[in-house]
C-alpha positions, 0 to 999 in steps of 0.5 A: 552539439545543439541537436544533442542538447535539444534531444536531451531536453525532449527526452528528459521529461519522458525519462523522469515520467518513466521512473515515477512510481505508479501511485504518484499519479494518484491523489491522497485521499486520507491519512491515519496513524495507528498506535498500540496503546501509547506507542506509535506503530505506523502512519498510513496514506491512501492514494486513489483517483480523484473521484469518490473511492469505493472499496473494493471496486475502485482501482487503481489505489495505493496504501503506504505504511510508514513504520514508527518502530522496527518489525521483522518479516515474521511479525508483519506476516503474523499480524496480517494473519491475525487481522485476516482472522479477525475480519473473517478471511479464510484459507490465507496460508498460501498468501501468507507464505508468498508475503513471507517471500516478498516482505522485508524487515522494517526499521523506524522510518521505512515504508511499505507501499501496496499498489493495486493496479486496474487488473487487481494485481498487488505490487509491493514496494519497500522505500519506493523500491519494488519488492514483488507482485501478487497477480491475484485480485482476490488476494488484493481485495482481502489484503487491503480489506484489513484497512479498507473494508467495513469489517476492519477492526479499526473503523475510525482508522478506516474513516480517516484513510477514506477522508470521511472524518472531516 
């Protein structure tokens, strides 16, 4: 019995680490809130390594969006398309179709998190549950560019995410 307890004590930390989400190993770099006129849309948190973050070179990183209102999948993908168009990203229909298969409807309080690993693959999570992956570094850069590139339509929001508004 004592051996079993000792074995469990040794294995428990490894089991807890195995269940940790990848961005939980990263540091919060910045946070920002997006509003449309007076209505809150979402709060965003950027996670990255503790050294200076430089988009798009720095990997891994994560961007979590906690929604303050309900949106269906079609609205999320339509807004993604709109933002891509506004920042000059072209040929996005194939990516949009993949996102339609990965995203899910969100309600107030739900979160979608993008985690980009060292290879540039994009992993999506809904309320910390895995949704899917897109193994395309170009997609990862162009998707995250909506919030993190210098071409973003919301430069003040970007500055807050990058921790540059302090």
